[in-house]
N, C-alpha and C positions, 0 to 999 in steps of 0.2 A: 422505379426511381423517377422523381419529378425532373422534368426538363426545365432548366433555367435559361433565360436569354443570355446571361453571362455564365458560360460553362466553366471558365477557369480564369485565373489571373496569375501573372508571373512578375516577380521582381527579378530583374536581370542586370548585370553589369555590362559595360560596353568597351572594355579595353581592346583596341585593335590587336595587341600582342597575343591574345588568345586565339587568333586566327592563324593557323600554321604558316600560311603564305607570308604573313607579316612577322610572326614570332621567330620563325626559322630556328627552332629549338628552344628559344626562351619561353615559349608557351608552357613547357613542362613545369616551370616554376609556379604555374597556376593550375596544377593538375586537378585539384578539387573542384575549382570553378568549371573547368572544361567537362569533367565527369557529370556535374550537375546540369550543365547546359545540354548535354546529350540526353539526360533523363527527361528534361523538359521537351526535347524534340520528340521523344517517344510518346510523351503525354499528349502532345499536339496531334500526333499521328493516330493515337487511340480515340481522341475526342472528335477529331475532324470538324473543327468550327467552320462556319460559313465565312467568317471574317475575323481577322486579327486587327484590333485597334491598338496601335502602338503610340506611346507618349515618349518623346525624347527631349532632354534638356539641351541638346545641341542643334535642334531645329531652330529656325529664327525665333528668338525670344523677345517679346515686348512686355513692357511693364503694365500695359493696359489692353492687351489683345492676345487672343489665342490663335496662333498661326496654324493653318491646315494646308498640307500639300494637296494639290488638286490635279496634277497631271493624270491623264487616263491610265498611263503605265508608270508605276512608281518604281524607279530604278536608282541604284546607287552602287558605289564601288569603294575600294580602299587604295586607289592609285596614289593618293597623297601620302600613304604610308608605305609605298614601295611594293604594293601587291596588286595583282589583277583580280583578286576575289571580288565578286559582285553578286547582287541580288536583283530580282525583278518580279513584281507582282502587279496584277490588275487592281486598279483602285475600285473600291465599292462606292461609286459615285452616289448611288441612291441613299445609302446610309450616311455618307458624309454630308450630303445636303440636308437630310433629316436632322442630324446633329446640329448643323449650323442654324436651322430654323428654331430648333428647341433651345439652343443657347440664346438666341435673340429674345425669345419669349421669357427666358429666365433672367434676362438682364446681364448675361455674360458676353462681353464684346469679343468677337472672333470670327474666323472664317478664312477663306483663301484671300490672297492679294491679287489685284489686277496685274497683267503683264507689265503695265507701265510702272506700277508701284514696285514690283520686283526688280525691274531693270534699274530704277532710280536708287533702290537700296542695295543693289548688288546681290540679290537673292537668287539662287539657282533652283531649278526644279529637281535636281538630284537629291536623293535622300542623304542625310548626314550620317556620320559614322555611329552616332547613338542609335540609329535605326538599323544600319547595315550589319553591324556586328551581331546583335541578337537575332536578326532574321537569317543570317548565315547559318546559325545553329538551329533555330526553331523550324526553319523550312527544309532542313536536311533530310528528314524522313517523310514529311508530308508537306506539299506546297500547293495543294489544290484549294487554297483559300484566297479571298480577296483581302485588300488592305486598306485601312484608314490610318493615316499618320498625321500627328499634330505635335505642337510644342507643348512643353509643360508650363510655359508662361510665368511671368513674375507677378501675377495677380495674387490677391490675398488668399490665405489658406481656405477660408470658408468658400470662396468662389471656386477654387480648384476642386474641393470636395463636391460641391454642387455640380460641377462639370462632369464628374464621374457618374453622378446620379442621372444626369441628362444623357450620357452615353448609353447607359443601360436602358433607360426608358425609350430612347430612340430605337435601340435594337429590338425591344419588345414590340414597338409600333410597326416595325418593318418585318417582323417575324424572323429575325436573324439570331443565330447562335454565335456568340462572339467570345473570343478570348482577349483579355485586356493585358497588355504588356507594359509594365512600367520600367523603362530603361533608365539606369542611373548608377553610377558608382557611389559609394558611401564616402566617408571622409577621405580627403586627399592628404591628410596630415597624421596618419596613424602612427608612423614610426620614422626613424631616421633614414630608412631606405627611400622615402618619398623625395622626388625632385622639388617638391614644394615646401620642404621642411617638415618638422614634427611639432605637434602641440598636444598637451594633455587632453584638451577638449576633443581632439580627433578620435583617440581611442575611446573616450567616454561616450561620445555620440554613437559610435558604432556598437558599443556594448549595450547601450540603452535601446537602440533601435532593434538590434538582433534579438535582444532579450524580450522585448515587447512582442515581436513576431513569434518567437518560440513559445511565449505564454498565450498566444492566440488572442492578443489584446490590442486591437486596432485603436481603441480609445487612448491607450498609453502611447502608441505611435504618434497620434495627433496631438498629444500633450507635450511633446518635446519642445523645450524653450527655443525661441528663435535666436537668442544670443548664443546658445550652445551650437546651434546649427551653423551660424555664421563663423564662429571660431574654428569649427571643424572643417570648414571649406568643403562641404559636401555638394554633390550635384544631382542626387537622385531623389531627394525628399519630396519635392513637389510632384514628380511623376507618381510616387508612391501614394501621395494624398489623393490624387485623381483615381488611382486604382482602389483605394479604400472607399471612395465615394461610390464607385461602381457596385460595391457590395453592401451599400447602405441598407439597413433593415433586414439583412440576411444573416442567418447563422452561418459562420464561415470557418472552415477548417484550414488553418495555416500551417504549412510545414517548411521549416528552414532546411534546405538541402545542404548548404555549405556556406561558410564564411572564411575568408582568408585575406591577408594583405601582403602578398609576396613582394610588391614593389612600393610598399608604404602607403598604398591606396586600398581602401576597403572594398572588397568584392563580395556582395551578398546575393544568394540565389534562394528564392522562396516560391512556393506555390500557394494559391488561394483557391479553395473549392467551396461552392455553396452546398450546404447540407440541410437547410431548412429556412423557415421565415421567422425572424425574431420580432420584427416591427420596431426594433430599437436602433436609433441612430448612434453610430460610434462618435460622430462629431458632437452631438448634443451631450452625450455621456462625458466626453473629454472636456467640453466647455464647462459642464456642471462641476466636474471634479476640480478644475482649476479655479472656478469661482468660489467654491465652498471653502477652499483653503486660503485664498488671497484677498477676497473682497473686504473692503472697509465696512464698518457699520453704516456709513452714509450711503454707499452704493447698494449694500444689501437692502436697506429700507427703500431706496428708489426702485430697485428691481421688484421687490415684493409688492410694493404699492401698484406699480404699473401692471404687473402680471395679473394681480387679483382684480384690478379695475377692468382690464381688457377681457379677461376670461369670465368674470362673475359679475361685473358692474359694481363691485364693492370697494369702498374706501377703508383705510385703516381705522380700527376702533381706537378709542381713547386708551384702552389697555395696551394695544399694540404700540401706540405712540409713547406711552410712559415707559415701556420696556426699552425702547431705543433711547429715550431721554436719559435713562439711567447710565447710558454709556458716555458719561461726562461731556464730551465735545458736542453732543447733540442737544444739550439742555439750554444753551445760551440762546441769544437772538442775533440774527444776521441776515443779510440778503444772500440768496442761494440761486445758483444756476444748475440745472440738470441737463446734461447733453447725452444724446443717444447716437450711436453709430452702428451701421449695419454693413458688414463686408468692407469696413474701412471708410465708408462714406457717411456723411452726416445724415441722420434720420430724424432729428428733432432737437431743438434747444430752446428752452424757455426758462426765464428766471426773474428774480426780483432784485432790484439794486439796493433796497433797504428792507429791513424786516417788516413783514405784514402779519405774521403769526406769532404766537406766544413762545415758540421754540424753533430751533433749527430743524428738529425732527418734523414738525408740522410744515415748515417751509419746504423741506425736501419732498414730503408726500404730495403737497399741493402742486409743486412744479414738475414732479415726475409725471403726474397725470397730464398736465398741460403740455409737456414736451412730447408725450406720446400721442396725444389726441387733439391738440389745439394749435399746433404750430401751423400757421397758414401756408407755409411753403411745402407742406407734405400732407398726404392723406393720413388718416388715423392708423396707428399701428394695428395690425391684425394678429389674432392668436398664433397664426402660423409663423409669424416673424419673430416672436418673443425669444425662441432659443438662440437666435443669431444676433441679438442686440448686445452691444458693449455700452456700458454706462460710465459716466464720470460726473462727479458732483463738485462744484466750486463754491466754497464758502467765502463770501467777500469780506475784506477788511473795510474799515471806514475810509471813505474817499477824502482826499485832501487836494485843494486847489494848487495848481502850478502856474508859474509866471511865464514859462517858455518850454518849447519842445525839448530843449536840452536836458530837462529833468525827467524825461521819459526813457523807458527801455522796454520794448515790446516783449522781451523774454521774461521780464520781472513784474512790470506793472500793466494792469488793465487801464483803459482810458474811458472817461466820460466827457463828451463834448455837448455844450449847451448854448443855445441862442434863442432868446425870447422863450417860447413855450416848446421849442424843439429840443430833443435830447436823444443822444445816441451813445451806446456803450459797446465796447469790445473787450473781451476777456484777454488776459495775457497768455503768452507761450502757445500761440496757435500755429499749427503747421502752415507754412507758406507765408506767414506774416513776419517778415524778418527786419523791417525797418520802421522807424517812427513815422516817416512820411506815409508809408502804406497803412499803418495802424490808424493814423488820424484820418486818412482818406476814406477808409472803410467805415469808421465810426461816423464821419460826417455824412456819408451816403445813407447810412441807416437812419440818421436824424433828419435828412432832407436839408442839410446845411451845405451851401456852396463853400468849398475849402478856402476860397479867396476872401470870404467874409471874416470879420472879427468874431470870435466865439470864445467862450470860457472853456478851459481844460482842467479836468481833475484826474488824478491818478489813484489807483487802489491796488492792493495786493490781494491774492487769493490763496487759500489752501485747497489744493486739488486732491480729491480722493477718487480712487479707482477700485 
């Protein structure tokens, strides 16, 4: 049997009540969960991993940073829950450092915090309960492993999935056999027993996620809509995404051991085991499935054009263009902007304020190539980046002059500022551009116009396609 650097993965809940010293009898209401956690403990004892890499949503979480515990001895307890139960493991400092370096190379911000930063932010070295509860069970039969513990972070899903890949690659580089533990409860609003209230989306989220795991379909897990996740009030999804990333390109056997919601909060326990190499990325598969069903013709053309240009050096044929022109809205003439984002960050944006081609379809094709290969702010897009790009296409309406800033609204209108031969444009409804003053300031900066000068202002609307 082939040895894989990631020998197992576990999805586990972390309610302190399942620890007998905390539950004091109430833990019996989560009997299925406890039985499953003991099964995982036996599995860890059989596999004897060198290191457990645990991801907790209750570690210090930042929107733009993956926090890593770095104390030589990683310890935690449940004193805040009225119990003396505790865990203690040696940190695998070598693997933690390797993961940190690999994250930096992959463009994922993260690592430990300095003592000064932790003191300023009120962050303790002690493990959080999202780590302590799973480790209480997982280390009950075998605890001769080292530990790397980190937060699930609020980074975008693609970055978290990539983090999982980085963890496995780092283990391979260091010759470690690791088990990856995704700590997290599912929906906190499954039924009326929950102290957080109930919502239909809570039960629906848990049904979809557990169903996808039972079907051995991580692509389906990764396709769960963020709006459903938000309404479900879950806390384990991001940890699970990192776990899925650790199994990227592997044939994986997933077994759901149990699911229950005895206190109105979903507890799911599942195992991941590598059984072969598939070479297929679940994230790419999930994104492809979502794109095929939801993309507008405008975005489909932009994507197809850039992908073929980057991989083959080919531009769309006239037959290709005519096929898209047949889709009504692409046959007219207008200025068009094509924007690319990767992991939520801008990766390119090029456009034309007025039509320069015979159709919107041709305009999109031209500007898609330019956005991906000729935006001076970025290097050209590489073939490896293509699966992770998100596209939007803005078709511009006709610009009209305005006499004052009072006629502007950055959520509705784009702006064009002009002075002599200098001209700057800013699209509407951009993240972080919330005021007219900010919108005009950015447009002026792009044009090289001092905002205190007199300049002409025009506004325009767009139809945005995704």
